[in-house]
HTML snippet that shows the backbone in 3Dmol.js (N, CA, C, O; Angstrom):
<script src="https://3Dmol.org/build/3Dmol-min.js"></script>
<div id="view" style="width:600px;height:400px;position:relative"></div>
<script>
const pdb = `
ATOM      1  N   UNK A   1     -49.818   6.130  -6.196  1.00  0.00           N
ATOM      2  CA  UNK A   1     -49.634   5.002  -5.344  1.00  0.00           C
ATOM      3  C   UNK A   1     -48.469   4.119  -5.705  1.00  0.00           C
ATOM      4  O   UNK A   1     -47.712   3.701  -4.828  1.00  0.00           O
ATOM      5  N   UNK A   2     -48.306   3.822  -6.998  1.00  0.00           N
ATOM      6  CA  UNK A   2     -47.184   3.024  -7.440  1.00  0.00           C
ATOM      7  C   UNK A   2     -45.924   3.754  -7.210  1.00  0.00           C
ATOM      8  O   UNK A   2     -44.913   3.095  -6.969  1.00  0.00           O
ATOM      9  N   UNK A   3     -45.869   5.046  -7.258  1.00  0.00           N
ATOM     10  CA  UNK A   3     -44.666   5.814  -7.041  1.00  0.00           C
ATOM     11  C   UNK A   3     -44.273   5.679  -5.526  1.00  0.00           C
ATOM     12  O   UNK A   3     -43.091   5.539  -5.211  1.00  0.00           O
ATOM     13  N   UNK A   4     -45.213   5.719  -4.655  1.00  0.00           N
ATOM     14  CA  UNK A   4     -44.938   5.490  -3.216  1.00  0.00           C
ATOM     15  C   UNK A   4     -44.345   4.145  -2.964  1.00  0.00           C
ATOM     16  O   UNK A   4     -43.369   4.031  -2.222  1.00  0.00           O
ATOM     17  N   UNK A   5     -44.896   3.123  -3.553  1.00  0.00           N
ATOM     18  CA  UNK A   5     -44.389   1.736  -3.355  1.00  0.00           C
ATOM     19  C   UNK A   5     -42.957   1.663  -3.924  1.00  0.00           C
ATOM     20  O   UNK A   5     -42.055   1.100  -3.305  1.00  0.00           O
ATOM     21  N   UNK A   6     -42.781   2.243  -5.108  1.00  0.00           N
ATOM     22  CA  UNK A   6     -41.392   2.181  -5.717  1.00  0.00           C
ATOM     23  C   UNK A   6     -40.407   2.873  -4.850  1.00  0.00           C
ATOM     24  O   UNK A   6     -39.294   2.393  -4.635  1.00  0.00           O
ATOM     25  N   UNK A   7     -40.849   4.101  -4.307  1.00  0.00           N
ATOM     26  CA  UNK A   7     -40.029   4.934  -3.462  1.00  0.00           C
ATOM     27  C   UNK A   7     -39.633   4.121  -2.256  1.00  0.00           C
ATOM     28  O   UNK A   7     -38.458   4.051  -1.894  1.00  0.00           O
ATOM     29  N   UNK A   8     -40.651   3.489  -1.618  1.00  0.00           N
ATOM     30  CA  UNK A   8     -40.386   2.600  -0.346  1.00  0.00           C
ATOM     31  C   UNK A   8     -39.444   1.413  -0.652  1.00  0.00           C
ATOM     32  O   UNK A   8     -38.576   1.076   0.153  1.00  0.00           O
ATOM     33  N   UNK A   9     -39.627   0.808  -1.794  1.00  0.00           N
ATOM     34  CA  UNK A   9     -38.713  -0.259  -2.196  1.00  0.00           C
ATOM     35  C   UNK A   9     -37.254   0.202  -2.292  1.00  0.00           C
ATOM     36  O   UNK A   9     -36.315  -0.466  -1.860  1.00  0.00           O
ATOM     37  N   UNK A  10     -37.134   1.394  -2.891  1.00  0.00           N
ATOM     38  CA  UNK A  10     -35.761   1.918  -3.109  1.00  0.00           C
ATOM     39  C   UNK A  10     -35.196   2.354  -1.714  1.00  0.00           C
ATOM     40  O   UNK A  10     -34.005   2.165  -1.470  1.00  0.00           O
ATOM     41  N   UNK A  11     -35.996   2.910  -0.830  1.00  0.00           N
ATOM     42  CA  UNK A  11     -35.609   3.224   0.499  1.00  0.00           C
ATOM     43  C   UNK A  11     -35.185   1.964   1.279  1.00  0.00           C
ATOM     44  O   UNK A  11     -34.197   1.947   2.014  1.00  0.00           O
ATOM     45  N   UNK A  12     -35.965   0.956   1.078  1.00  0.00           N
ATOM     46  CA  UNK A  12     -35.598  -0.346   1.839  1.00  0.00           C
ATOM     47  C   UNK A  12     -34.280  -0.971   1.287  1.00  0.00           C
ATOM     48  O   UNK A  12     -33.508  -1.581   2.026  1.00  0.00           O
ATOM     49  N   UNK A  13     -34.066  -0.797  -0.001  1.00  0.00           N
ATOM     50  CA  UNK A  13     -32.805  -1.338  -0.629  1.00  0.00           C
ATOM     51  C   UNK A  13     -31.626  -0.501   0.001  1.00  0.00           C
ATOM     52  O   UNK A  13     -30.630  -1.034   0.492  1.00  0.00           O
ATOM     53  N   UNK A  14     -31.825   0.802  -0.056  1.00  0.00           N
ATOM     54  CA  UNK A  14     -30.799   1.661   0.541  1.00  0.00           C
ATOM     55  C   UNK A  14     -30.476   1.350   2.018  1.00  0.00           C
ATOM     56  O   UNK A  14     -29.315   1.317   2.425  1.00  0.00           O
ATOM     57  N   UNK A  15     -31.553   1.123   2.807  1.00  0.00           N
ATOM     58  CA  UNK A  15     -31.433   0.721   4.182  1.00  0.00           C
ATOM     59  C   UNK A  15     -30.648  -0.609   4.305  1.00  0.00           C
ATOM     60  O   UNK A  15     -29.748  -0.753   5.132  1.00  0.00           O
ATOM     61  N   UNK A  16     -31.018  -1.529   3.478  1.00  0.00           N
ATOM     62  CA  UNK A  16     -30.336  -2.940   3.512  1.00  0.00           C
ATOM     63  C   UNK A  16     -28.908  -2.716   3.186  1.00  0.00           C
ATOM     64  O   UNK A  16     -28.070  -3.336   3.841  1.00  0.00           O
ATOM     65  N   UNK A  17     -28.521  -1.876   2.222  1.00  0.00           N
ATOM     66  CA  UNK A  17     -27.196  -1.741   1.738  1.00  0.00           C
ATOM     67  C   UNK A  17     -26.388  -1.041   2.993  1.00  0.00           C
ATOM     68  O   UNK A  17     -25.271  -1.436   3.329  1.00  0.00           O
ATOM     69  N   UNK A  18     -27.015  -0.054   3.591  1.00  0.00           N
ATOM     70  CA  UNK A  18     -26.341   0.566   4.715  1.00  0.00           C
ATOM     71  C   UNK A  18     -26.108  -0.412   5.883  1.00  0.00           C
ATOM     72  O   UNK A  18     -25.026  -0.465   6.468  1.00  0.00           O
ATOM     73  N   UNK A  19     -27.161  -1.181   6.196  1.00  0.00           N
ATOM     74  CA  UNK A  19     -27.071  -2.232   7.218  1.00  0.00           C
ATOM     75  C   UNK A  19     -25.964  -3.318   6.841  1.00  0.00           C
ATOM     76  O   UNK A  19     -25.252  -3.832   7.704  1.00  0.00           O
ATOM     77  N   UNK A  20     -25.878  -3.617   5.524  1.00  0.00           N
ATOM     78  CA  UNK A  20     -24.903  -4.562   5.209  1.00  0.00           C
ATOM     79  C   UNK A  20     -23.522  -4.049   5.486  1.00  0.00           C
ATOM     80  O   UNK A  20     -22.694  -4.729   6.092  1.00  0.00           O
ATOM     81  N   UNK A  21     -23.266  -2.763   5.006  1.00  0.00           N
ATOM     82  CA  UNK A  21     -22.013  -2.135   5.264  1.00  0.00           C
ATOM     83  C   UNK A  21     -21.675  -2.064   6.728  1.00  0.00           C
ATOM     84  O   UNK A  21     -20.561  -2.401   7.129  1.00  0.00           O
ATOM     85  N   UNK A  22     -22.633  -1.626   7.541  1.00  0.00           N
ATOM     86  CA  UNK A  22     -22.500  -1.558   9.011  1.00  0.00           C
ATOM     87  C   UNK A  22     -22.048  -2.953   9.570  1.00  0.00           C
ATOM     88  O   UNK A  22     -21.103  -3.057  10.352  1.00  0.00           O
ATOM     89  N   UNK A  23     -22.801  -4.043   9.108  1.00  0.00           N
ATOM     90  CA  UNK A  23     -22.470  -5.271   9.576  1.00  0.00           C
ATOM     91  C   UNK A  23     -21.064  -5.777   9.310  1.00  0.00           C
ATOM     92  O   UNK A  23     -20.440  -6.433  10.144  1.00  0.00           O
ATOM     93  N   UNK A  24     -20.589  -5.447   8.117  1.00  0.00           N
ATOM     94  CA  UNK A  24     -19.281  -5.815   7.681  1.00  0.00           C
ATOM     95  C   UNK A  24     -18.258  -5.038   8.575  1.00  0.00           C
ATOM     96  O   UNK A  24     -17.258  -5.580   9.047  1.00  0.00           O
ATOM     97  N   UNK A  25     -18.573  -3.780   8.762  1.00  0.00           N
ATOM     98  CA  UNK A  25     -17.605  -3.024   9.666  1.00  0.00           C
ATOM     99  C   UNK A  25     -17.605  -3.530  11.018  1.00  0.00           C
ATOM    100  O   UNK A  25     -16.524  -3.628  11.601  1.00  0.00           O
ATOM    101  N   UNK A  26     -18.759  -3.890  11.636  1.00  0.00           N
ATOM    102  CA  UNK A  26     -18.838  -4.362  12.902  1.00  0.00           C
ATOM    103  C   UNK A  26     -18.030  -5.643  13.091  1.00  0.00           C
ATOM    104  O   UNK A  26     -17.339  -5.852  14.088  1.00  0.00           O
ATOM    105  N   UNK A  27     -18.163  -6.491  12.057  1.00  0.00           N
ATOM    106  CA  UNK A  27     -17.370  -7.686  12.052  1.00  0.00           C
ATOM    107  C   UNK A  27     -15.833  -7.473  12.121  1.00  0.00           C
ATOM    108  O   UNK A  27     -15.088  -8.135  12.844  1.00  0.00           O
ATOM    109  N   UNK A  28     -15.461  -6.520  11.327  1.00  0.00           N
ATOM    110  CA  UNK A  28     -14.047  -6.135  11.341  1.00  0.00           C
ATOM    111  C   UNK A  28     -13.551  -5.537  12.801  1.00  0.00           C
ATOM    112  O   UNK A  28     -12.466  -5.822  13.308  1.00  0.00           O
ATOM    113  N   UNK A  29     -14.425  -4.755  13.322  1.00  0.00           N
ATOM    114  CA  UNK A  29     -14.134  -4.210  14.579  1.00  0.00           C
ATOM    115  C   UNK A  29     -14.019  -5.221  15.688  1.00  0.00           C
ATOM    116  O   UNK A  29     -13.146  -5.165  16.554  1.00  0.00           O
ATOM    117  N   UNK A  30     -14.972  -6.170  15.611  1.00  0.00           N
ATOM    118  CA  UNK A  30     -14.957  -7.327  16.555  1.00  0.00           C
ATOM    119  C   UNK A  30     -13.713  -8.239  16.367  1.00  0.00           C
ATOM    120  O   UNK A  30     -13.146  -8.739  17.339  1.00  0.00           O
ATOM    121  N   UNK A  31     -13.323  -8.433  15.138  1.00  0.00           N
ATOM    122  CA  UNK A  31     -12.058  -9.105  14.838  1.00  0.00           C
ATOM    123  C   UNK A  31     -10.922  -8.462  15.525  1.00  0.00           C
ATOM    124  O   UNK A  31     -10.112  -9.136  16.161  1.00  0.00           O
ATOM    125  N   UNK A  32     -10.829  -7.095  15.410  1.00  0.00           N
ATOM    126  CA  UNK A  32      -9.800  -6.343  15.992  1.00  0.00           C
ATOM    127  C   UNK A  32      -9.771  -6.543  17.520  1.00  0.00           C
ATOM    128  O   UNK A  32      -8.739  -6.847  18.119  1.00  0.00           O
ATOM    129  N   UNK A  33     -10.997  -6.349  18.131  1.00  0.00           N
ATOM    130  CA  UNK A  33     -11.120  -6.532  19.530  1.00  0.00           C
ATOM    131  C   UNK A  33     -10.728  -7.891  19.989  1.00  0.00           C
ATOM    132  O   UNK A  33     -10.174  -8.039  21.078  1.00  0.00           O
ATOM    133  N   UNK A  34     -11.000  -8.910  19.183  1.00  0.00           N
ATOM    134  CA  UNK A  34     -10.629 -10.306  19.578  1.00  0.00           C
ATOM    135  C   UNK A  34      -9.084 -10.387  19.522  1.00  0.00           C
ATOM    136  O   UNK A  34      -8.467 -10.889  20.461  1.00  0.00           O
ATOM    137  N   UNK A  35      -8.486  -9.919  18.482  1.00  0.00           N
ATOM    138  CA  UNK A  35      -7.065  -9.954  18.409  1.00  0.00           C
ATOM    139  C   UNK A  35      -6.362  -9.175  19.517  1.00  0.00           C
ATOM    140  O   UNK A  35      -5.318  -9.599  20.012  1.00  0.00           O
ATOM    141  N   UNK A  36      -6.943  -8.024  19.908  1.00  0.00           N
ATOM    142  CA  UNK A  36      -6.346  -7.243  21.019  1.00  0.00           C
ATOM    143  C   UNK A  36      -6.663  -7.793  22.424  1.00  0.00           C
ATOM    144  O   UNK A  36      -6.136  -7.300  23.421  1.00  0.00           O
ATOM    145  N   UNK A  37      -7.544  -8.839  22.490  1.00  0.00           N
ATOM    146  CA  UNK A  37      -7.935  -9.462  23.774  1.00  0.00           C
ATOM    147  C   UNK A  37      -8.987  -8.713  24.485  1.00  0.00           C
ATOM    148  O   UNK A  37      -9.188  -8.958  25.675  1.00  0.00           O
ATOM    149  N   UNK A  38      -9.679  -7.818  23.857  1.00  0.00           N
ATOM    150  CA  UNK A  38     -10.786  -7.074  24.495  1.00  0.00           C
ATOM    151  C   UNK A  38     -11.969  -7.990  24.691  1.00  0.00           C
ATOM    152  O   UNK A  38     -12.677  -7.889  25.693  1.00  0.00           O
ATOM    153  N   UNK A  39     -12.204  -8.925  23.703  1.00  0.00           N
ATOM    154  CA  UNK A  39     -13.210  -9.935  23.840  1.00  0.00           C
ATOM    155  C   UNK A  39     -12.542 -11.305  23.516  1.00  0.00           C
ATOM    156  O   UNK A  39     -11.558 -11.413  22.784  1.00  0.00           O
ATOM    157  N   UNK A  40     -13.149 -12.299  24.109  1.00  0.00           N
ATOM    158  CA  UNK A  40     -12.654 -13.673  23.831  1.00  0.00           C
ATOM    159  C   UNK A  40     -13.332 -14.202  22.620  1.00  0.00           C
ATOM    160  O   UNK A  40     -14.220 -13.570  22.047  1.00  0.00           O
ATOM    161  N   UNK A  41     -12.860 -15.491  22.195  1.00  0.00           N
ATOM    162  CA  UNK A  41     -13.467 -16.073  21.019  1.00  0.00           C
ATOM    163  C   UNK A  41     -15.001 -16.284  21.106  1.00  0.00           C
ATOM    164  O   UNK A  41     -15.763 -16.055  20.166  1.00  0.00           O
ATOM    165  N   UNK A  42     -15.392 -16.758  22.359  1.00  0.00           N
ATOM    166  CA  UNK A  42     -16.810 -16.996  22.538  1.00  0.00           C
ATOM    167  C   UNK A  42     -17.648 -15.800  22.346  1.00  0.00           C
ATOM    168  O   UNK A  42     -18.694 -15.865  21.700  1.00  0.00           O
ATOM    169  N   UNK A  43     -17.205 -14.665  22.908  1.00  0.00           N
ATOM    170  CA  UNK A  43     -17.931 -13.369  22.795  1.00  0.00           C
ATOM    171  C   UNK A  43     -17.896 -12.944  21.289  1.00  0.00           C
ATOM    172  O   UNK A  43     -18.897 -12.473  20.748  1.00  0.00           O
ATOM    173  N   UNK A  44     -16.789 -13.114  20.672  1.00  0.00           N
ATOM    174  CA  UNK A  44     -16.680 -12.807  19.227  1.00  0.00           C
ATOM    175  C   UNK A  44     -17.736 -13.592  18.423  1.00  0.00           C
ATOM    176  O   UNK A  44     -18.514 -13.021  17.659  1.00  0.00           O
ATOM    177  N   UNK A  45     -17.732 -14.811  18.609  1.00  0.00           N
ATOM    178  CA  UNK A  45     -18.724 -15.703  17.925  1.00  0.00           C
ATOM    179  C   UNK A  45     -20.147 -15.331  18.193  1.00  0.00           C
ATOM    180  O   UNK A  45     -20.950 -15.271  17.262  1.00  0.00           O
ATOM    181  N   UNK A  46     -20.491 -15.076  19.431  1.00  0.00           N
ATOM    182  CA  UNK A  46     -21.814 -14.582  19.761  1.00  0.00           C
ATOM    183  C   UNK A  46     -22.223 -13.335  19.049  1.00  0.00           C
ATOM    184  O   UNK A  46     -23.353 -13.229  18.574  1.00  0.00           O
ATOM    185  N   UNK A  47     -21.301 -12.362  18.963  1.00  0.00           N
ATOM    186  CA  UNK A  47     -21.559 -11.039  18.368  1.00  0.00           C
ATOM    187  C   UNK A  47     -21.745 -11.182  16.846  1.00  0.00           C
ATOM    188  O   UNK A  47     -22.646 -10.568  16.274  1.00  0.00           O
ATOM    189  N   UNK A  48     -20.908 -11.977  16.204  1.00  0.00           N
ATOM    190  CA  UNK A  48     -20.919 -11.910  14.776  1.00  0.00           C
ATOM    191  C   UNK A  48     -21.913 -12.934  14.229  1.00  0.00           C
ATOM    192  O   UNK A  48     -22.160 -12.931  13.023  1.00  0.00           O
ATOM    193  N   UNK A  49     -22.480 -13.787  15.031  1.00  0.00           N
ATOM    194  CA  UNK A  49     -23.456 -14.748  14.545  1.00  0.00           C
ATOM    195  C   UNK A  49     -24.716 -14.038  13.961  1.00  0.00           C
ATOM    196  O   UNK A  49     -25.196 -14.494  12.923  1.00  0.00           O
ATOM    197  N   UNK A  50     -25.231 -13.051  14.505  1.00  0.00           N
ATOM    198  CA  UNK A  50     -26.386 -12.343  14.002  1.00  0.00           C
ATOM    199  C   UNK A  50     -26.025 -11.616  12.771  1.00  0.00           C
ATOM    200  O   UNK A  50     -26.789 -11.625  11.806  1.00  0.00           O
ATOM    201  N   UNK A  51     -24.857 -10.963  12.754  1.00  0.00           N
ATOM    202  CA  UNK A  51     -24.370 -10.240  11.622  1.00  0.00           C
ATOM    203  C   UNK A  51     -24.247 -11.124  10.456  1.00  0.00           C
ATOM    204  O   UNK A  51     -24.673 -10.772   9.356  1.00  0.00           O
ATOM    205  N   UNK A  52     -23.683 -12.250  10.653  1.00  0.00           N
ATOM    206  CA  UNK A  52     -23.428 -13.255   9.535  1.00  0.00           C
ATOM    207  C   UNK A  52     -24.751 -13.731   8.990  1.00  0.00           C
ATOM    208  O   UNK A  52     -24.925 -13.881   7.780  1.00  0.00           O
ATOM    209  N   UNK A  53     -25.692 -13.969   9.905  1.00  0.00           N
ATOM    210  CA  UNK A  53     -26.997 -14.438   9.469  1.00  0.00           C
ATOM    211  C   UNK A  53     -27.695 -13.291   8.578  1.00  0.00           C
ATOM    212  O   UNK A  53     -28.277 -13.534   7.520  1.00  0.00           O
ATOM    213  N   UNK A  54     -27.586 -12.238   9.043  1.00  0.00           N
ATOM    214  CA  UNK A  54     -28.222 -11.040   8.251  1.00  0.00           C
ATOM    215  C   UNK A  54     -27.493 -10.940   6.889  1.00  0.00           C
ATOM    216  O   UNK A  54     -28.197 -10.801   5.888  1.00  0.00           O
ATOM    217  N   UNK A  55     -26.216 -10.996   6.765  1.00  0.00           N
ATOM    218  CA  UNK A  55     -25.493 -10.985   5.516  1.00  0.00           C
ATOM    219  C   UNK A  55     -25.980 -12.168   4.660  1.00  0.00           C
ATOM    220  O   UNK A  55     -26.255 -11.981   3.475  1.00  0.00           O
ATOM    221  N   UNK A  56     -26.086 -13.315   5.198  1.00  0.00           N
ATOM    222  CA  UNK A  56     -26.518 -14.435   4.466  1.00  0.00           C
ATOM    223  C   UNK A  56     -27.913 -14.218   3.927  1.00  0.00           C
ATOM    224  O   UNK A  56     -28.197 -14.539   2.773  1.00  0.00           O
ATOM    225  N   UNK A  57     -28.782 -13.674   4.757  1.00  0.00           N
ATOM    226  CA  UNK A  57     -30.139 -13.401   4.377  1.00  0.00           C
ATOM    227  C   UNK A  57     -30.105 -12.409   3.163  1.00  0.00           C
ATOM    228  O   UNK A  57     -30.752 -12.676   2.151  1.00  0.00           O
ATOM    229  N   UNK A  58     -29.363 -11.279   3.255  1.00  0.00           N
ATOM    230  CA  UNK A  58     -29.319 -10.394   2.138  1.00  0.00           C
ATOM    231  C   UNK A  58     -28.806 -11.039   0.829  1.00  0.00           C
ATOM    232  O   UNK A  58     -29.363 -10.802  -0.243  1.00  0.00           O
ATOM    233  N   UNK A  59     -27.796 -11.813   0.926  1.00  0.00           N
ATOM    234  CA  UNK A  59     -27.215 -12.583  -0.231  1.00  0.00           C
ATOM    235  C   UNK A  59     -28.288 -13.431  -0.864  1.00  0.00           C
ATOM    236  O   UNK A  59     -28.506 -13.382  -2.075  1.00  0.00           O
ATOM    237  N   UNK A  60     -29.019 -14.280   0.038  1.00  0.00           N
ATOM    238  CA  UNK A  60     -30.074 -15.123  -0.483  1.00  0.00           C
ATOM    239  C   UNK A  60     -31.181 -14.315  -1.165  1.00  0.00           C
ATOM    240  O   UNK A  60     -31.690 -14.684  -2.223  1.00  0.00           O
ATOM    241  N   UNK A  61     -31.536 -13.190  -0.512  1.00  0.00           N
ATOM    242  CA  UNK A  61     -32.625 -12.336  -1.092  1.00  0.00           C
ATOM    243  C   UNK A  61     -32.228 -11.782  -2.484  1.00  0.00           C
ATOM    244  O   UNK A  61     -33.063 -11.730  -3.387  1.00  0.00           O
ATOM    245  N   UNK A  62     -31.014 -11.390  -2.645  1.00  0.00           N
ATOM    246  CA  UNK A  62     -30.540 -10.865  -3.888  1.00  0.00           C
ATOM    247  C   UNK A  62     -30.528 -11.971  -5.037  1.00  0.00           C
ATOM    248  O   UNK A  62     -30.884 -11.727  -6.189  1.00  0.00           O
ATOM    249  N   UNK A  63     -30.106 -13.140  -4.622  1.00  0.00           N
ATOM    250  CA  UNK A  63     -30.070 -14.230  -5.548  1.00  0.00           C
ATOM    251  C   UNK A  63     -31.549 -14.616  -5.982  1.00  0.00           C
ATOM    252  O   UNK A  63     -31.807 -14.957  -7.136  1.00  0.00           O
ATOM    253  N   UNK A  64     -32.422 -14.545  -5.057  1.00  0.00           N
ATOM    254  CA  UNK A  64     -33.840 -14.851  -5.254  1.00  0.00           C
ATOM    255  C   UNK A  64     -34.468 -13.759  -6.217  1.00  0.00           C
ATOM    256  O   UNK A  64     -35.243 -14.095  -7.113  1.00  0.00           O
ATOM    257  N   UNK A  65     -34.113 -12.471  -6.005  1.00  0.00           N
ATOM    258  CA  UNK A  65     -34.614 -11.458  -6.771  1.00  0.00           C
ATOM    259  C   UNK A  65     -34.150 -11.326  -8.288  1.00  0.00           C
ATOM    260  O   UNK A  65     -34.714 -10.632  -9.135  1.00  0.00           O
ATOM    261  N   UNK A  66     -33.024 -12.113  -8.479  1.00  0.00           N
ATOM    262  CA  UNK A  66     -32.498 -12.166  -9.914  1.00  0.00           C
ATOM    263  C   UNK A  66     -33.358 -12.955 -10.718  1.00  0.00           C
ATOM    264  O   UNK A  66     -33.106 -13.121 -11.911  1.00  0.00           O
TER     265      UNK A  66
END
`;
const viewer = $3Dmol.createViewer("view");
viewer.addModel(pdb, "pdb");
viewer.setStyle({}, {cartoon: {color: "spectrum"}});
viewer.zoomTo();
viewer.render();
</script>
């Protein structure tokens, strides 16, 4: 049973790392779209708001786990 819990925790950490990387990549893509005029500043801010909140959540979680 403990092995399953440890395995799940490792899986969750891996998923969090993958989501963190994807969020950072999406922010960069959205910056590029904003620069190219594909989206305006308001759209950019709306899209990155959730991604930045998630990144902040992960950072706070890591600090708490230390």
